[in-house]
C-alpha positions as CSV (number, residue, x, y, z in Angstrom):
1,X,47.1,-58.8,-13.4
2,X,43.4,-59.2,-14.8
3,X,41.0,-60.6,-12.0
4,X,39.4,-63.7,-11.2
5,X,36.8,-64.8,-12.5
6,X,33.9,-64.8,-10.0
7,X,30.1,-63.7,-9.4
8,X,28.9,-60.5,-7.6
9,X,26.9,-60.7,-4.7
10,X,23.7,-61.3,-5.1
11,X,22.9,-57.8,-3.6
12,X,25.5,-55.3,-5.0
13,X,27.5,-53.3,-3.0
14,X,27.8,-49.5,-3.9
15,X,28.7,-46.1,-1.7
16,X,26.5,-43.3,-3.2
17,X,28.2,-40.5,-1.8
18,X,26.5,-36.4,-1.2
19,X,23.1,-38.5,-0.8
20,X,21.9,-35.9,1.1
21,X,19.0,-34.7,-1.8
22,X,19.1,-34.3,-5.6
23,X,20.7,-36.7,-7.1
24,X,22.8,-38.4,-4.8
25,X,19.5,-39.0,-2.2
26,X,17.6,-41.0,-5.8
27,X,20.8,-42.8,-6.3
28,X,20.6,-44.2,-3.3
29,X,17.2,-44.8,-3.4
30,X,16.8,-45.8,-6.6
31,X,19.6,-48.4,-6.2
32,X,18.0,-49.4,-3.1
33,X,15.1,-51.2,-4.5
34,X,16.9,-53.0,-7.6
35,X,17.9,-55.0,-4.7
36,X,21.2,-52.4,-4.1
37,X,22.6,-52.8,-1.3
38,X,23.4,-49.0,-0.5
39,X,25.7,-47.3,1.6
40,X,24.3,-43.6,1.7
41,X,27.0,-41.3,2.8
42,X,25.7,-37.8,4.4
43,X,27.0,-35.3,6.5
44,X,23.7,-34.4,8.9
45,X,22.3,-37.3,11.4
46,X,18.8,-36.1,10.4
47,X,19.2,-36.9,6.6
48,X,20.6,-40.3,7.9
49,X,17.5,-40.5,9.6
50,X,14.8,-39.4,5.8
51,X,17.2,-42.3,4.4
52,X,16.9,-44.9,6.8
53,X,12.4,-44.3,7.2
54,X,12.8,-44.3,3.2
55,X,14.6,-46.7,2.3
56,X,14.4,-51.0,3.0
57,X,17.2,-52.2,5.3
58,X,19.9,-53.2,2.7
59,X,20.9,-49.5,2.9
60,X,23.3,-48.1,5.5
61,X,23.5,-44.5,5.9
62,X,26.7,-43.5,6.6
63,X,28.7,-39.8,8.0
64,X,31.0,-38.5,6.1
65,X,31.9,-35.6,4.6
66,X,34.3,-35.6,1.0
67,X,36.6,-32.5,2.6
68,X,37.4,-34.7,5.9
69,X,40.6,-37.1,5.2
70,X,39.1,-38.6,8.8
71,X,35.3,-39.2,8.0
72,X,36.5,-40.8,5.0
73,X,38.6,-43.1,6.4
74,X,36.2,-43.9,9.3
75,X,33.6,-44.7,5.8
76,X,36.2,-47.0,4.7
77,X,36.8,-49.4,7.5
78,X,32.8,-48.9,8.0
79,X,32.5,-50.3,4.3
80,X,35.0,-52.6,4.5
81,X,33.9,-54.4,7.3
82,X,30.4,-54.8,6.5
83,X,31.1,-56.0,3.2
84,X,34.3,-58.6,3.8
85,X,35.4,-60.3,1.1
86,X,32.6,-59.5,-1.7
87,X,34.5,-55.9,-1.6
88,X,32.4,-52.8,-3.3
89,X,31.3,-53.2,-7.0
90,X,30.5,-49.8,-7.0
91,X,31.6,-46.3,-5.9
92,X,29.5,-43.5,-7.4
93,X,30.8,-39.9,-6.5
94,X,28.2,-37.6,-6.7
95,X,28.3,-34.7,-4.2
96,X,29.0,-31.1,-5.1
97,X,28.2,-28.1,-4.4
98,X,27.4,-25.2,-7.7
99,X,28.7,-21.3,-7.3
100,X,27.6,-19.0,-9.4
101,X,29.8,-15.2,-9.2
102,X,31.2,-13.1,-12.1
103,X,34.4,-14.6,-12.1
104,X,36.5,-10.7,-12.1
105,X,35.3,-10.8,-8.3
106,X,34.6,-14.7,-7.4
107,X,35.9,-14.9,-3.5
108,X,38.7,-17.2,-3.9
109,X,37.9,-19.1,-0.8
110,X,34.9,-19.8,-2.5
111,X,36.5,-21.4,-5.8
112,X,38.9,-23.0,-3.8
113,X,35.5,-25.2,-2.0
114,X,33.9,-25.7,-4.6
115,X,37.4,-27.5,-6.7
116,X,37.4,-29.1,-3.0
117,X,34.0,-30.9,-2.4
118,X,33.9,-31.3,-6.1
119,X,36.7,-32.3,-7.5
120,X,39.4,-32.7,-4.8
121,X,36.1,-34.4,-3.1
122,X,36.0,-37.6,-5.4
123,X,40.1,-38.4,-5.5
124,X,39.7,-37.9,-2.2
125,X,37.4,-41.2,-2.1
126,X,37.7,-43.0,-4.1
127,X,41.8,-43.1,-2.9
128,X,40.1,-44.7,0.2
129,X,37.7,-47.5,-1.6
130,X,39.1,-48.2,-3.9
131,X,41.2,-51.6,-2.4
132,X,37.0,-52.6,-2.0
133,X,36.7,-51.9,-4.9
134,X,39.4,-54.2,-6.8
135,X,38.7,-56.5,-4.6
136,X,34.9,-56.5,-5.3
137,X,35.6,-56.5,-9.2
138,X,34.4,-53.0,-9.4
139,X,33.6,-49.7,-10.8
140,X,33.4,-45.9,-10.6
141,X,31.3,-43.4,-11.4
142,X,31.7,-39.7,-11.7
143,X,28.7,-37.5,-11.6
144,X,29.7,-34.3,-14.0
145,X,27.9,-32.1,-16.1
146,X,27.3,-30.8,-19.3
147,X,28.5,-27.8,-17.9
148,X,32.0,-28.9,-17.2
149,X,32.0,-29.0,-22.1
150,X,30.4,-26.0,-21.9
151,X,30.4,-23.5,-19.1
152,X,28.2,-20.8,-18.8
153,X,28.9,-17.5,-17.7
154,X,29.2,-16.6,-14.4
155,X,29.7,-20.6,-13.1
156,X,32.9,-20.8,-14.3
157,X,34.1,-22.1,-11.5
158,X,32.0,-24.7,-11.2
159,X,32.0,-25.8,-14.7
160,X,36.0,-26.1,-14.0
161,X,35.5,-28.1,-11.1
162,X,33.7,-30.5,-13.9
163,X,35.7,-30.0,-16.5
164,X,38.7,-31.1,-14.6
165,X,36.2,-34.1,-12.9
166,X,36.4,-35.2,-16.6
167,X,40.2,-35.5,-17.0
168,X,40.3,-37.0,-13.8
169,X,37.9,-39.6,-15.2
170,X,39.7,-40.2,-18.5
171,X,42.9,-40.0,-16.7
172,X,42.0,-43.0,-14.1
173,X,40.2,-45.1,-16.7
174,X,43.3,-46.4,-18.2
175,X,45.6,-46.4,-15.3
176,X,43.3,-48.8,-13.4
177,X,42.0,-51.2,-16.9
178,X,45.0,-53.4,-15.8
179,X,42.0,-54.4,-13.0
180,X,39.5,-53.6,-15.5
181,X,37.8,-50.9,-13.2
182,X,35.6,-49.2,-15.2
183,X,35.4,-45.7,-15.0
184,X,31.9,-43.9,-16.1
185,X,30.8,-39.7,-16.4
186,X,27.8,-38.9,-15.9
187,X,26.9,-36.0,-17.9
188,X,23.4,-34.1,-17.2
189,X,22.0,-31.3,-17.9
190,X,19.7,-29.4,-15.9
191,X,18.6,-31.3,-13.1
192,X,15.6,-30.1,-10.9
193,X,17.6,-30.5,-7.8
194,X,17.8,-28.0,-4.2
195,X,21.0,-26.7,-5.5
196,X,19.5,-24.4,-7.8
197,X,17.4,-23.1,-5.1
198,X,20.1,-23.3,-2.8
199,X,22.8,-21.5,-5.4
200,X,19.9,-18.5,-5.8
201,X,19.9,-18.0,-1.9
202,X,23.9,-17.9,-1.6
203,X,24.7,-15.9,-4.3
204,X,21.8,-13.7,-2.6
205,X,23.4,-13.8,0.7
206,X,27.0,-12.9,-1.2
207,X,25.8,-9.4,-3.1
208,X,26.0,-6.8,0.0
209,X,29.4,-7.9,0.5
210,X,30.3,-7.5,-3.6
211,X,32.4,-3.7,-4.2
212,X,30.5,-1.2,-5.9
213,X,32.3,-1.8,-8.8
214,X,31.1,-5.4,-8.9
215,X,27.5,-3.9,-9.9
216,X,28.2,-0.9,-11.9
217,X,29.7,-3.7,-14.3
218,X,27.4,-6.4,-14.1
219,X,24.8,-5.3,-12.8
220,X,22.8,-5.9,-16.0
221,X,24.2,-9.2,-16.7
222,X,22.2,-10.4,-13.1
223,X,18.8,-10.5,-13.6
224,X,18.8,-11.8,-16.8
225,X,21.1,-14.5,-15.6
226,X,19.0,-15.3,-12.4
227,X,16.0,-15.5,-14.8
228,X,17.4,-17.9,-16.2
229,X,18.7,-20.1,-13.8
230,X,15.1,-20.6,-12.1
231,X,13.9,-21.0,-15.9
232,X,16.2,-23.9,-15.5
233,X,15.6,-25.5,-12.3
234,X,11.8,-25.5,-13.7
235,X,12.5,-26.9,-16.9
236,X,15.0,-30.1,-15.8
237,X,14.7,-33.6,-15.7
238,X,14.0,-35.4,-12.1
239,X,16.4,-37.1,-10.3
240,X,15.2,-40.1,-10.6
241,X,16.6,-39.9,-14.8
242,X,19.4,-39.9,-13.7
243,X,19.8,-41.9,-11.3
244,X,19.2,-44.5,-13.6
245,X,21.4,-44.3,-16.2
246,X,24.0,-44.9,-13.2
247,X,22.0,-47.8,-12.6
248,X,22.6,-48.6,-15.9
249,X,26.1,-47.4,-15.5
250,X,26.7,-50.1,-13.0
251,X,25.0,-53.4,-14.5
252,X,26.3,-53.1,-17.8
253,X,28.9,-55.6,-19.1
254,X,31.0,-53.0,-21.1
255,X,29.3,-49.5,-19.9
256,X,30.5,-46.2,-21.3
257,X,33.1,-43.9,-20.5
258,X,30.4,-41.5,-20.4
259,X,26.6,-40.9,-20.8
260,X,25.1,-37.6,-21.1
261,X,21.2,-37.8,-20.0
262,X,18.7,-35.2,-20.8
263,X,17.7,-33.9,-24.3
264,X,19.6,-30.2,-23.1
265,X,22.6,-31.4,-22.4
266,X,22.7,-33.7,-25.8
267,X,22.1,-30.5,-27.8
268,X,24.2,-28.8,-25.9
269,X,27.3,-31.4,-26.6
270,X,26.8,-30.7,-29.8
271,X,27.2,-26.9,-29.4
272,X,30.3,-27.6,-28.5
273,X,31.3,-28.2,-31.7
274,X,30.8,-24.7,-32.6
275,X,33.7,-21.6,-33.2
276,X,34.1,-20.3,-30.3
277,X,32.6,-16.6,-31.1
278,X,29.7,-18.1,-32.6
279,X,29.8,-20.2,-29.3
280,X,29.9,-16.9,-27.2
281,X,27.4,-15.0,-28.9
282,X,24.8,-18.0,-28.7
283,X,25.3,-17.9,-25.2
284,X,24.8,-14.6,-25.0
285,X,21.7,-14.1,-26.8
286,X,20.1,-17.3,-24.9
287,X,20.7,-16.6,-22.0
288,X,19.7,-12.0,-22.8
289,X,22.7,-10.9,-21.4
290,X,23.3,-6.9,-22.2
291,X,25.1,-6.9,-25.8
292,X,28.8,-5.2,-25.6
293,X,28.9,-1.7,-26.0
């Protein structure tokens, strides 16, 4: 079951999902600039056109929603035909959405949507492209989050999706070991991307639908949480910092299984070893949440 020896193509082929904005776009453009043949998955024609205008002729935009089985199958056929016998050398599962609500009142359909995109979507794309990765002796790179290890209050559903993605990576890494297909998890801290602003806008749009009890119980926490979110967004590392680590994970002869990206991610990984109650007090204090009644 050991793959035969062989040289990788001069321009390794890689698929990046969620390449419209943020980390996905940075990965697509950075890998393109580093001589990768990039297939960049986006959901809108205008995002595909924007990528074409910013990249070399090596980059090929694809219209693909990671929650649409037919779109995934069509994209896999397109990439397979283009890559040929060389197959795919990398898959970057980046597509993801955020959600911030108190778990007592979060809409379950919103929770399902986060899990469908961040977790099930990554599994579906990996299933579809594994034959090409096996052909190309490639590897899987998943963009997780330090929030999967150290979830903040009001981001429980998002943190759960990233914790589950980490579990998938751990399991898949062993399953694919006979074929030497590495599986790598990237865990960034705060990254300066549109996901923060979009998350705040969507939160504002949901607030009118909250029952009166939600604002009565959690209203004092909304201001501090919003303020901290804005500060974290402003202090986030640039998406290119994550893209460079993704390139490292794709090129390394023996990649790490996990890469922490950003000083805040490394600090939170250490704080995870605190006793839970101490961690809870620290988190509540850091976010300036209301004290216990």
